[in-house]
N, C-alpha and C positions, 0 to 999 in steps of 0.2 A: 504493500499500499504506500503510494508515494506522497501522501498528504499528511502534514503534521499540524496539529492545533496546539497553539500555546495560549493558555488561558491565564489571565491575571487572577488566579484563584488562590486564596490564602488558606486553603485547606491542606493539611499535611497528614502524616501517619497517625498522630494522636487524634486528629479530627475523625479520621476513618475508624479508629478503635472506639471512640465515643459514639459514633454513629451506629456501629454494630451492637454496642452494649445497649443503647436505647432501643434500637430496632427489635432486638431479641429479648428485651426486658431482663437483662442479666444483672445480677448483684455485683457491683463493681468491686466489692471486697471478697468475692468468691468467683472469680472469672474461670469458666471452663476453658482452659488454655488451648487444649487440642482443637476444640470447636472454633474458637476465635481465630486461631492460627490458620485453620483451613479456610474460613470465610475471608480472612484478610488476604491470603495468597490468591484466592479466586478473584478478588477485586483488583489486585496488582496485575494479574495475568490479563484481565479484561482491559485495563488501562494500557498495557503493552500492545494488546491486539489493536486497540484504537490508535496506536502510535501517538498517544498523548505525551507531552513533555513531562516525563516522570522524574521527580526529584530524587536524588540519591538517598534522601532520608527515608523514603519508603522502603528501599532495599535494606537499609541498615535495620529498620524496625522488623522487617521480615526475618532477618538473621537473629535478632534479639528474641523474637517470639519462638523461633525454632529452638533456640538454646534453652529458653525457659521450659518449653515443652519437653525437651530431652531430660532436663533436670527433674521434672515432675514424674517422669517415667522410671527414673532410677530407683532401685530398691532402697527403702529407708535405712539409714545408719542405725546401729544398735543404740547409739547414745542420742539420737535425734528423733524427733517425732516424724510421723508419716508425711511425705511430701515436703520435707525441709531440706535445705542444703547443709554443707558441712558446718556452717556457723549456727545451725538450728533455726535459720530464718526461712520463711516461705519464699521460694524462688520468684513468686509473683509480686512480692512486697514492693520492690523498687518500681516495677511497672505501675502498680496501683497508685503509688505515691506521685509518680509523674503525671498520671491521668488526673488525679484529684487537684494537683497544683495547676495543671493546664486549664482544667474546667473553671477554677476560681479566676484565673486571668481572663478567660473568655467571658465569663459572667460580668466581670468588672468592665471589660471593654464594651460589652453590649449596653450596659447602663450608661456609660459615658457617651456612646454613640446616640442613644435615644435622647439624652439630654441635649446633645448638640443639635439634633434634628428639630427638637422642640424650640430651642432658642433661635435657631436660624430663621424660623418663620414668625417670630414674635416682634411686633413693633410696640414697645412699651408705652403705656398710657398712665397718666396719673390716676391714683386711687382705684386702679384695677389690677387684679392679680393676673399674672400671665396664664393663659389657658393651657391645660394639660391634655394630652391625647387620651382617649378612652383606654381603660386598662386592658381590654381584650385585644386591642390592636398591637400592644407591645409584645404579646406572646409569640405571634408568628406573622410579621408584617408581610403583605403581598410581595411576591418576588424573592422571598428569602429561601430559595431552593438551592441546595448545595449540589456540587458535582456528584456526590455520592447518592443523593436522591435520584438524580438523573440516571446514574448507573444502575440503581435498583430497578427502575422502570425499564431500562434497556435490557437487562437480563431477562425480565419477564417476556419481552417481545421476542428475544432471541430463542427462548425456550419454546415459543409457539411456531417458529419456522420449521417446516417439515424437513426431516432428514432425507436428502436426495440420494444418499447412498453412492454407489459407483455409477458414474455416467460419463458420457463422452465430454471431454473438456473443450469448451468453446471460449473464445476470447470475449469477455464481457467488459465493455468499457463504460464505466459510470464515473462521472466527475462530481466533485463537491459543488462546483459552480452550477451544474444543472439542478442539483437537489436544492440549492439555495433559491434558485428561481422558482422551483416548484413549490417550496414552502411559502414563499412570499405571495405567490399567486393564489394559493389556497386561503391565506389569511386576508386576501382582498375579498374573498367570497364569504368568509365568516370571521366575526370578531374574535372568536376563540376556538381553539382546537384541543381536543384531548390528546395527550402525548401519544397514546396508542394509535390514534387515528392517523398520525403522520406516516405510519408504516402499513396501513391497511392494504396497499397495493404491492407491497414488497413480498417477493416469494423466495428470496435468497438471503443468506447471512450477509453477503457483500452489500446488497442493496440496503439492508437495515443499517449496517455500519456506516456506509457513506452518507445516508440520510441523517444519522445521529451526528456525524462530524459536521454536516452542514448546519444543523441546529446549534451546535456548540459555537460555530463561527458566527452565526447570527446573534447569539447571546453575547459573544465577545465584543462585537461591534455595536451592540445595543440597538439592533434592528428589531429584536423581539424580546419579550419578557416571558419568564417561566414562573407560574404562580401555583402555589400549593396551599390551599385554605387550611387544611388540617394536617397535623403531624403524620407523616408517612401516608397521607391521603393521595388521591388522584392529582396528577400534574396537568396543567393546561398551558397552552401556548397562546400568547396574545401579541398583537402588534404593539410596538413601542409607542409611548405617549408622545404627543407633538412636542412637548417641552424637553424631550430627551432625544435629540436628533442622533441618528446613527452615524458611525464613522464611515469612511469610504469603504465600499465593498472591494474585496481583492480583485485585481485585474484578471487574474487567471489562477487556476489550481491544476495541479498535476492530476492525471487520471488515477483513481483509486484501484 
């Protein structure tokens, strides 16, 4: 695949782990390390398949998870409790501490960002208190869809693509540019599209992947928005608002 998408996404390996913990409703203090490692590696493999600009930190975390998994599988030392390392500490303890600390920083950053958004749109008046946004809007503002949410939905679509088995290989030329045009054309006909509907005419994994890359490019240049009303709920694609003009579309893309 000759097309690479570089997103200015600030999600890293710890974000992915927190996403998996929330998605599967896992107790952060008792992480099933074998299950989480498997899920994590599947996401990393999918990002590699999509030729995303994968940061080295993801691979470092993959090695860390594999190491912790191996330590958990070792027979317990006679002087140590089950599932503990030579120092008597749970091999997961350091990872849990990093996740908790990172979550605290994320929560603090979100609070500061919310306050900044509020004050940016406030014109102070005398004898009036500045308005505050409704409480429910702060929980999950429209458009706060992460890359991992999109990957979740992509995996579901790929699972529905029929296995074509052994067949005659034919040259199938599909470009990201064509799919970008197709998505924008569909959004002219409808104000909003369900994520799954973008792939309703795709019959191959290649077609699904190239369409997904086109969507990521449109998100990157702010030509479209992805909206998820409820946590882990359905994702919808909408046209960008007029006040948020898109950047220039790429002149050309290599064939996928």
